[in-house]
C-alpha positions as CSV (number, residue, x, y, z in Angstrom):
1,M,47.9,142.4,-27.0
2,E,45.0,143.2,-24.7
3,L,42.9,140.6,-26.7
4,A,45.4,137.9,-26.0
5,L,45.6,138.7,-22.3
6,L,41.8,138.6,-22.2
7,R,41.7,135.2,-23.8
8,H,44.3,133.8,-21.4
9,F,42.3,135.2,-18.4
10,L,39.1,133.6,-19.6
11,F,40.7,130.2,-20.2
12,N,42.2,130.1,-16.7
13,L,38.8,131.1,-15.3
14,Y,37.1,128.3,-17.2
15,R,39.7,125.7,-15.9
16,F,39.3,126.8,-12.3
17,A,35.5,126.5,-12.6
18,L,35.8,122.9,-13.8
19,L,38.1,122.0,-11.0
20,A,35.8,123.5,-8.5
21,L,32.9,121.5,-9.9
22,F,34.6,118.0,-10.0
23,V,37.2,118.0,-7.1
24,P,34.6,117.8,-4.3
25,G,32.9,114.8,-6.0
26,I,36.3,113.0,-6.4
27,A,37.2,113.7,-2.8
28,M,33.8,112.4,-1.6
29,V,34.2,109.1,-3.6
30,S,37.7,108.6,-2.3
31,A,36.5,109.2,1.2
32,Q,33.6,106.7,0.8
33,E,35.9,104.0,-0.7
34,S,38.4,104.5,2.2
35,E,35.6,104.2,4.8
36,A,34.3,101.0,3.1
37,Q,37.7,99.4,3.0
38,K,38.2,100.1,6.8
39,Q,34.8,98.5,7.5
40,D,35.8,95.4,5.5
41,E,39.1,95.1,7.3
42,A,37.4,95.4,10.7
43,A,34.8,92.7,9.7
44,E,37.6,90.3,8.6
45,K,39.4,90.8,11.9
46,A,36.3,90.2,13.9
47,A,35.2,87.0,12.0
48,P,37.3,83.8,12.0
49,E,39.1,82.9,8.8
50,T,37.2,80.3,6.8
51,Y,37.5,78.4,3.6
52,E,34.5,78.3,1.3
53,Y,33.8,75.3,-0.9
54,A,31.3,74.6,-3.6
55,S,28.3,75.3,-1.3
56,P,28.1,78.1,1.3
57,A,26.8,75.4,3.7
58,Y,30.4,73.9,3.9
59,R,32.5,76.4,5.8
60,I,35.6,75.3,7.7
61,E,37.4,77.5,10.1
62,R,41.2,77.6,9.5
63,S,41.9,77.1,13.2
64,K,40.0,73.8,13.1
65,L,41.9,72.3,10.1
66,K,44.2,69.4,11.0
67,I,46.8,68.5,8.5
68,S,48.4,65.1,9.1
69,E,52.0,64.3,8.5
70,P,52.8,62.3,5.2
71,V,52.5,58.6,5.7
72,S,55.8,56.7,5.3
73,R,56.4,54.5,2.3
74,E,57.0,51.6,4.7
75,K,53.5,52.0,6.2
76,L,51.9,52.4,2.8
77,Q,53.4,49.1,1.6
78,R,52.5,47.3,4.8
79,D,48.9,48.5,4.5
80,D,48.7,47.5,0.8
81,L,50.0,44.0,1.6
82,S,47.4,43.6,4.4
83,H,44.6,44.8,2.2
84,Y,45.2,43.0,-1.0
85,L,46.8,39.7,0.0
86,K,45.1,36.8,1.8
87,P,45.6,36.8,5.6
88,E,47.0,33.3,5.6
89,S,49.9,34.3,3.3
90,L,51.0,37.1,5.7
91,M,53.3,36.1,8.6
92,P,54.3,39.0,10.9
93,L,57.6,38.4,12.7
94,L,59.1,40.2,15.7
95,A,62.6,41.7,15.4
96,G,63.5,43.2,18.7
97,P,61.0,45.9,19.6
98,E,59.7,46.1,16.0
99,D,57.7,43.8,13.9
100,F,57.8,43.3,10.1
101,I,55.8,41.4,7.5
102,T,56.8,38.3,5.6
103,L,55.0,36.5,2.8
104,I,55.4,32.8,3.0
105,K,54.5,30.4,0.1
106,N,55.0,26.7,0.7
107,E,56.7,24.5,-1.9
108,L,54.3,22.5,-4.1
109,T,56.3,19.5,-5.1
110,S,57.4,16.2,-3.6
111,N,61.0,17.2,-3.9
112,N,61.7,19.7,-1.2
113,K,64.8,21.7,-2.0
114,G,64.7,24.2,0.9
115,V,63.9,27.8,1.7
116,A,64.5,30.8,-0.5
117,I,64.6,34.1,1.4
118,L,63.8,37.1,-0.8
119,L,64.9,40.5,0.5
120,P,64.1,43.5,-1.8
121,D,66.0,46.7,-1.7
122,W,64.9,49.2,0.9
123,H,62.8,51.3,-1.5
124,Q,61.0,48.2,-2.9
125,G,58.1,46.2,-1.7
126,A,57.8,42.4,-1.0
127,T,55.7,42.1,-4.2
128,A,57.7,44.5,-6.4
129,P,57.3,43.4,-10.0
130,N,60.8,44.2,-11.2
131,S,62.5,41.0,-9.9
132,L,61.6,39.2,-6.7
133,N,57.9,38.8,-7.1
134,Y,58.3,36.4,-10.0
135,L,60.7,34.3,-7.9
136,R,58.2,34.4,-5.0
137,K,55.5,32.9,-7.2
138,T,57.6,30.5,-9.3
139,L,60.1,28.9,-7.0
140,P,57.4,26.9,-5.0
141,D,56.7,25.1,-8.2
142,Q,60.3,23.9,-8.2
143,G,60.4,22.7,-4.6
144,W,61.3,25.9,-2.8
145,T,59.4,27.5,0.1
146,T,59.7,31.2,-0.4
147,I,59.8,33.8,2.4
148,A,59.6,37.3,1.0
149,I,60.4,40.1,3.4
150,Q,58.8,43.6,3.5
151,P,61.9,45.6,4.4
152,Y,62.4,48.7,6.5
153,E,62.7,52.1,5.0
154,K,66.1,53.6,4.0
155,P,67.7,55.7,6.8
156,A,66.4,59.2,6.4
157,Q,69.8,60.8,6.9
158,Y,71.6,58.5,4.4
159,P,73.6,59.5,2.4
160,S,74.8,62.5,4.3
161,I,74.6,66.0,2.8
162,A,77.2,67.5,5.1
163,L,79.7,69.8,3.5
164,K,82.9,68.3,4.9
165,P,83.9,64.8,3.9
166,E,84.7,63.9,7.5
167,E,81.3,64.9,8.6
168,Q,79.7,62.9,5.8
169,T,81.6,59.8,6.7
170,E,80.7,60.1,10.4
171,E,77.0,60.7,9.7
172,N,76.8,57.8,7.1
173,N,78.5,55.4,9.6
174,T,76.0,56.4,12.3
175,S,72.9,56.0,10.1
176,L,74.1,52.7,8.6
177,E,75.1,51.3,12.0
178,Q,71.6,51.9,13.4
179,Y,70.1,50.3,10.3
180,R,72.5,47.3,10.5
181,Q,71.2,46.5,14.0
182,K,67.6,46.5,12.7
183,L,68.6,44.3,9.7
184,T,70.5,41.9,11.9
185,A,67.4,41.4,14.1
186,M,65.2,41.0,11.1
187,M,67.4,38.4,9.3
188,A,67.9,36.5,12.6
189,A,64.1,36.2,13.0
190,V,63.7,35.1,9.4
191,M,66.4,32.4,9.6
192,E,64.8,31.1,12.8
193,K,61.6,30.8,10.9
194,A,63.3,29.2,8.0
195,K,64.7,26.4,10.3
196,S,61.2,25.0,10.6
197,Y,61.4,23.9,7.0
198,P,63.8,21.2,5.6
199,G,66.4,21.7,3.0
200,M,69.1,24.3,2.2
201,F,68.8,28.0,2.7
202,L,69.1,30.4,-0.3
203,V,69.1,34.1,0.2
204,V,68.3,36.4,-2.8
205,A,69.0,40.1,-1.8
206,Q,68.7,43.2,-3.9
207,G,70.4,46.6,-4.1
208,S,72.0,48.0,-0.9
209,H,70.5,45.2,1.2
210,A,72.8,42.8,-0.6
211,A,75.9,44.9,0.3
212,L,74.8,45.2,4.0
213,L,73.9,41.5,4.3
214,T,77.3,40.5,2.9
215,E,79.0,42.5,5.6
216,L,76.9,40.9,8.3
217,Y,77.6,37.4,6.9
218,Q,81.3,38.1,6.9
219,Q,81.2,39.3,10.5
220,E,79.0,36.3,11.4
221,K,76.4,38.5,13.0
222,V,73.5,36.5,11.4
223,P,73.2,32.8,10.6
224,L,74.8,32.0,7.2
225,P,72.8,30.6,4.3
226,N,74.1,27.9,2.0
227,A,74.2,30.3,-1.0
228,L,73.8,34.0,-1.7
229,V,72.4,35.6,-4.9
230,V,72.8,39.4,-5.2
231,L,70.8,41.5,-7.7
232,S,71.9,44.9,-8.9
233,S,73.8,45.5,-5.6
234,Y,75.6,48.7,-4.7
235,M,76.0,51.3,-2.0
236,L,75.5,55.0,-2.3
237,T,79.1,56.2,-1.7
238,A,82.4,55.2,-3.4
239,A,84.1,54.2,-0.1
240,E,81.3,51.9,0.9
241,N,81.3,50.3,-2.6
242,E,85.0,49.7,-2.2
243,T,84.5,48.0,1.1
244,Y,81.6,45.9,-0.2
245,A,83.7,44.6,-3.1
246,K,86.5,43.6,-0.8
247,T,84.1,41.9,1.6
248,L,82.3,40.0,-1.1
249,A,85.5,38.7,-2.5
250,Q,86.7,37.5,0.9
251,T,83.5,35.8,2.1
252,D,83.4,32.0,2.0
253,L,79.8,32.0,0.8
254,P,79.0,30.9,-2.8
255,V,77.8,34.0,-4.5
256,L,75.9,34.6,-7.8
257,D,76.2,38.3,-8.7
258,I,73.6,39.4,-11.3
259,S,73.1,42.8,-12.7
260,L,71.4,44.2,-15.8
261,K,72.5,45.8,-19.1
262,R,70.1,48.7,-18.3
263,D,70.5,49.2,-14.6
264,H,71.2,51.8,-12.0
265,P,74.5,53.5,-12.9
266,L,76.0,52.6,-9.6
267,A,75.0,49.0,-10.0
268,I,76.7,48.8,-13.5
269,T,79.9,50.5,-12.3
270,N,80.4,48.5,-9.1
271,A,79.7,45.2,-10.8
272,K,83.0,45.6,-12.6
273,L,84.7,46.5,-9.3
274,R,83.4,43.4,-7.5
275,L,84.5,41.1,-10.4
276,A,88.0,42.6,-10.2
277,Y,88.3,42.0,-6.5
278,A,86.9,38.4,-6.9
279,D,89.5,37.7,-9.5
280,K,92.2,39.2,-7.3
281,E,91.2,37.0,-4.3
282,M,90.7,34.0,-6.7
283,K,87.2,33.4,-5.3
284,A,86.2,30.1,-6.9
285,S,82.6,30.1,-5.7
286,Y,81.8,33.4,-7.5
287,R,79.9,33.9,-10.7
288,Q,78.9,37.2,-12.3
289,R,76.2,37.5,-15.0
290,I,74.8,40.6,-16.8
291,L,71.3,40.0,-18.2
292,N,69.9,41.9,-21.2
293,N,66.7,43.7,-20.4
294,F,64.3,46.3,-22.0
295,G,62.9,48.3,-19.0
296,T,65.6,49.9,-16.8
297,G,65.8,48.0,-13.5
298,Y,63.4,45.2,-14.6
299,Y,64.7,41.7,-14.7
300,P,63.8,39.3,-17.6
301,E,61.9,36.8,-15.5
302,K,62.8,33.5,-17.2
303,S,66.4,34.5,-17.7
304,L,66.7,35.3,-14.0
305,L,65.3,32.0,-12.9
306,S,67.4,30.1,-15.4
307,E,70.6,31.7,-14.2
308,I,69.8,30.9,-10.6
309,N,68.9,27.3,-11.4
310,S,72.0,26.7,-13.5
311,W,74.3,28.2,-10.9
312,L,72.8,26.1,-8.1
313,R,73.3,23.0,-10.2
314,S,76.9,23.9,-10.8
315,E,77.4,24.3,-7.0
316,G,75.9,20.8,-6.4
317,W,72.4,21.7,-5.3
């Protein structure tokens, strides 16, 4: 019994001796690390924040960095046209307080047919390869002067993301009304320019621009062309597509309505709606065609041109 107590006493004594040996060292290291951390924090506060790059010679203070806002799609497309195309092919026009770019290519035959005005959708460019650029390049060889328009950007707040349907409708109407005013001024300027050329006026409009233009023509807010071709046309809400289908069926303009087998889902759905309203209104000067294509949204070039030419001939032009 006494031997066991002695062993226990000696073990505790040995343990306390070890603690007495190492604890001061640990405490000293911790104190040194704490002091070094405080010094680093004080140095960081005193010095301006910088970014270091590959070489220490390049140091930029964060306070001096200037981050520009993203460039709009419209400005990028305008800059690309000005950079890559010949200056003589660019024709800026003024629409109210704003200007826009058109690409004019004169007809190249002795048989002058007229002016073909090409209006892409609001997210496309004047030289977009999916449809209108082929017409811009090819129609002059058939006697047409082409005026391709670089459109304005889609309204930022359209379609509305409000929670209540009433608020959505109000916000959509406000956004579209402001855009219609810009589009009206644009098309009025283009038609004024087109009058300087002989022949008939053909308008080929794509996407939502086709729907908005149809409404402006029905209300006679812009000069009417002789014929209208709409490509993959639709709006972004069901109510607006319903209104567009009714308006198109009631307009006196001859209309060629073309869409694709592989197209935007709204374009496919609303092509059927427009055909139903045209049949209901017994619109004689209306033809609808659906073209076979491989790439979604890309028109087969020769088929598109052939459909337009055959329709124009059937209308007597």
